[in-house]
N, C-alpha and C positions, 0 to 999 in steps of 0.2 A: 504493500500500500504505499503510496506517495506520501511526502510530509504534508502537503496541504490536505489531503483526505485524513491524515491521521489527526492533524490540528482541529479539523471540522469535526472529527468524532469525540476528541478530547472536550472539546468545548461544551458537547451535550452530556459530559460527565457529571457525576452528582459528588457533593460533599455531606459531611456530617456537622451541623452547627449548632452546639449549645449556645442554654442560656447565654540667597547666595550672592550666593555673592557673585554675580558676573566679573570676569576680569577681563580687560581688553586683549584682544588678539595680538599675538607679536611672533617673533622669531623664536624657535626653538632655543634653549639655552645649551650652551657647550657641554659635550659628554664629560662626565666626572664620576669616573668609576672607582676612585680610589678613596677620595678623603670623605670624612664625615662632615656635618655641619658646625660652622662656628657660631655659637649663641650670640645673637645681638639682644640689645634691652631696651625695653619701652620706656623705662623710668630708672630712676638711679636707686631706687629701693632695694634693688637685688644686685649685689656688687658682681663684677665680672671674675672669673678665676683668677687666682694669684698669679702674678707676672711671671714666675717660675715654671708654670704649668705648661703642657705642651699646647700649641694652639689648636689643635684639633681634639683633645681630649681634657675635659675639666678635672678637677682634683678628684680622687678616689673616695667613694662613699666610705662612711663609718657606720656601720649597722644599717640601720633604716634611714639615716640621715645622708642625703644625696645633694651635693653643692651643685650639680648639673642645673644652669638655669632653664633648661628645656624640661627638666623632670617636674610633674605636678604631684604625683602621688607615688609612694613606694610599697614594698613589702605586701604586695597584693598576690593573691592566688594568680595563675596564668589567665590573662583576660581574654574574653571570649567575645566581647562587644564592646562599643562604646557610642554614646548618643550625645550630642553636644547640646547643652542648654542655651535658651535665648540669651544673647549678650556674648557669648563666647567665652566666657571668664570661668565656667565650670561646666563639668560633663558628669553622666551617669556612665559608671563603668560594671560591666557585668563579668563576673568570674565564671568560668566555663564550669568548673567541676563542683563548685560549692553552691551555686546558684545565687549568691549575694549580689546584690545591686547596691553600688556606693555612690554617693554624690561626693565629687572631688573637685578640689579647687587649691592652686598654689598657695602655700601658707597657712592653710586650715587643715585640720584634722578630718580625713574622710568620715563621712556619716554614712552609715548602713541604712537603707531606705526599705530593703525588702530581703528576704532569703526564701528564693522559690526552690521547692523540692525539685531536683533533678537527677537523672541518670548519665552519668558522663560517658558511658561505655559507646564503643562503635563510633568515636569522633562526636558523640553529641553532648547533651548538657545544655548550658545556656549559650547559644551562639549566635543571637539575634537580638538587637535592642533598638528601638526607636521611640521617640516622642509621640503621643497623641497629636494628631492633625490640628486639635484645638487645645494644644498644652497651655497656651495663655489663659484659657478658661476653666479647664478641668485639671491640670497638672497631672494628668494620666500618662502613663507609658506603656509600652508593649513589649514582650519578650518572646523569643522563640525558643522554646526548650524541649528536652526530650526526659518523658516520664518511665515508669516502668513499662507501661503497655503502647505507648504511641509517642509521635511528636504533636507538639501543640503550639497555638498562639494563645498567650495569656495576656489580660489586661491588669494593668497592677495600679493602685492608689498606696502612695508611701504610708507605711504603717498597717496596711490592711492585707488580706489574704488575697492572692491573686485569683482571677476570675478566667476560666478558659472560656475563649470565642470561637476558637477553630479546633476541633480536636480529629482524631482519627487519621491523622498523616501517618503514613506507614512507618514502623521502626525495624530496623534490621541488625545485623551484627556488624554492619559499616554502613556509612552514606546517611548518617543521622544529623549532619551539620545543616544549617539553614542560615538565612540572612534576611535582613528586614530594611525597609526605606520607607518614610514617608514620601508619596509621589508628587508633594505639592499642589494636589488637587482635591485635598480631602479624603483620600484614600490610602490604604497601606499597601506596599509590594511586598511578597514573601518569596523567597527561593528556598525549595524543598530539595534535600537529598534523594537518592533514587533507593535509599534503605538496603544497598547491598545487591540490588537486583536491577540490571538495566532495563527489564521488559516493563518495569513500573513506570518508566519515563513516557512509554508508548500506550500505555494502559488507561483507557479514558475513564475507568472507575477508580483510579487511584490519583490521590493528591502528591504523590511521590515523584521527585524528578521534574518539577514544574516550576513556573512561575506564577504566583496567584496574585490577583488583586481584590482586596476586600475593603468593606467599610469599618467603621469602629465598632460594629457589633459582630463582626465575623461573616457577615452576608457577602455574597457576591456584589462589588461595587458598582454604582450606577457608571454607565458608558462601557461596561465589558462587552467584548464583541458578542458573548452569549450573556444574555441578562440573567440566567439562571446558573451560570458556573463562575467559580472564583477563577477559573484556570486562563490564562492569556498568553502562554508560551511553555514549551515542554522540550525536553532533551537534556535534563542536567545530571550530573552523577553525585558531586560533592561540593555545593556551593560554598565558598568562603566570604563572599562579600556582595553588596548591592550598593551601586552609587548612582548619581546621576545629575543631570541639570534640567529640572522641571520645566524651567521657562522655555528650554529649547525642545522639550519633549525627547530628550536623549539619556537613556538608562543604560547601565552596565551591569553585568555579572560576573564574577570570576568562578571557575569552576576547575575540579581536579578530577580526570579521568583516568583510566588505566595506563593510556600511552602518552599522555600530555597533558599540562596545564593549560588553560585558555582563558581569554576574556571574550566575552560575547556581549554585542550590541542587542538590549530587549526592545522589539518593536511590539506593542500590545497586538495580540491576535494573530501574529505571524510566527512561523517557526523560527527557532534559535538560528537554523541555518549553519553556515561554515562560522568559525570563530572569526573575530576581527584580530585576533593576536594569539599566537602560540608559544608555549615554552617546550620546546623536547626535553630539555635537562629536568624538566619538572621541579622547580625551584621552591614550590610549595606556595601557590597564589592563597592569599587570605583577604583580609578586608580591603577596601577600596575607597577612595575619595575623588571626586570628579568637580570640575566647572567648566567654562567652555574652552578654555585653553588647556586642559589637561586631566589626564586620569592617572593617579597615583596608585598602584597597586603594592599592598605590602607582601613581602616574602618572607615565609617563615623558616624554610629550610636554607634558604640562601642567605638569610638575615640581612635583607637590604629592602630598599624601596626602589620601584622601577617606575619611571614616568614616561608616558606617551603622550602624544600631541594630536588629539581629533580634529579633522576636517568637517565642516558642516555637514558633509555625507556619511559621516560615521567612519570613513578610513583615516590613517594615521599619516602624518607628514613629519619631515624632519627626522632627526637621530634620536631614538629613546636613550633615555638617562637612567643610570644605575648609580644611585648615590646611597650613603650611610652604610656602606656596607661593612658590617662586622663592628658597628659602632654601639649599638644597643641590643644586639643578639637577635633573636627571633620575633619579628614583627607578626602579630596574629589579628590585629583589629585596627581599623581606620575610619576616620569620619572628618568632614569638613565643618568648620565653625562658620557661623555668621559673618566673621570679620575675616574671612579668607584664610586663617591658620588651621592647620591639619593637626588632629589629635590621632595619636598612636597609642597602642597596646602592645605588652611583649607577654611571650609564653615560655621564657626561659627555664622555669622550673618543670617543663613539660618537654623533656628531651634535650634541652639546651646545656649551656655552663652558665648557672646563674651567680651573679655577684651578690653581696650582702643586701642591696636594696631592691632586688628583684622580689616579684615582677613588677613593672613600671607603667605609669601612664604618662604621656609626654605631649606637649604643645609644641608645635614648630612653625616656622614659616614655611611655604610650599617649595619644594626642590627648584621651579622654575623662578622664585624669587630669591634664591641664594640659600635655601634649606637652613634657616638659621631658628634658633629657639628663641621664645618669645615671652614676656609675662604678661 
């Protein structure tokens, strides 16, 4: 069956529902594969590293105290997802294996807002996090989590029990990771893994291996190609991140398949088709952050960031840039703040070489702007 026919069948599938910051276009930056970023400072309240330290490496941390001005929070469990709060000075950080959601801001102690029961086996746990499309009014957030029986989207109010809004997403021995994004139009995009079975991605009765679009109650969002289905694209294996530029209607999803890592452009109602970019060396694509000028992909196994520069048609121009290689270790999560700064999370305690302040949440300037940390 052709992909068009498969997608048409998928859109008729059923689900179980319980109760930017634009930046001007410009030439791509020069390739910077070696050096990590040199932090810069928005104000004088946070002094730069001492003059005797390396220009590329701040002073070493002591316990959980980390003098690196890019570091916002320390001594976390491996980070599964990040959602930036309005204003860009603080963010919600989700720990993959513990299910904790913390509010973090530089200079203040992290505050635990929720502890969602999760099963971290098979790459699952808490792997997606996004604010409610009406966060300014309700202060709710959503998480993509793995339970003992399935994968779910849950809605959370700080200090309250999480409420499942979309359940029955298949769980398997692998392929449980997912990702979430506010689409900027009042709905949520959710990328789901295939639960270890590639056939799930083409199964119209399965929510696995898909990109879904739902409203705040978990129902199919208004404007979906099939108004009775949340499915808007199919063909994923183990997604690591969702990002995009809603004003341009341009969305991206990272995915790890058996033979390669890939970045897909998501067009609602169309097959994912061929990847927009692939990595044959499988560097471990994870979270991503995007604006009109760039797509920044966090690499876990390669311990770096990879930046691509999209053209309006979704192709890429110029030379891709690999930066921050082996400076903070394994990057696992990424999100773009409203001020244009990029938030990152690490997962060095999960297969890496953690230092005393790991795992960490970071806030940096975009690689295209010089890759510098900022308070």
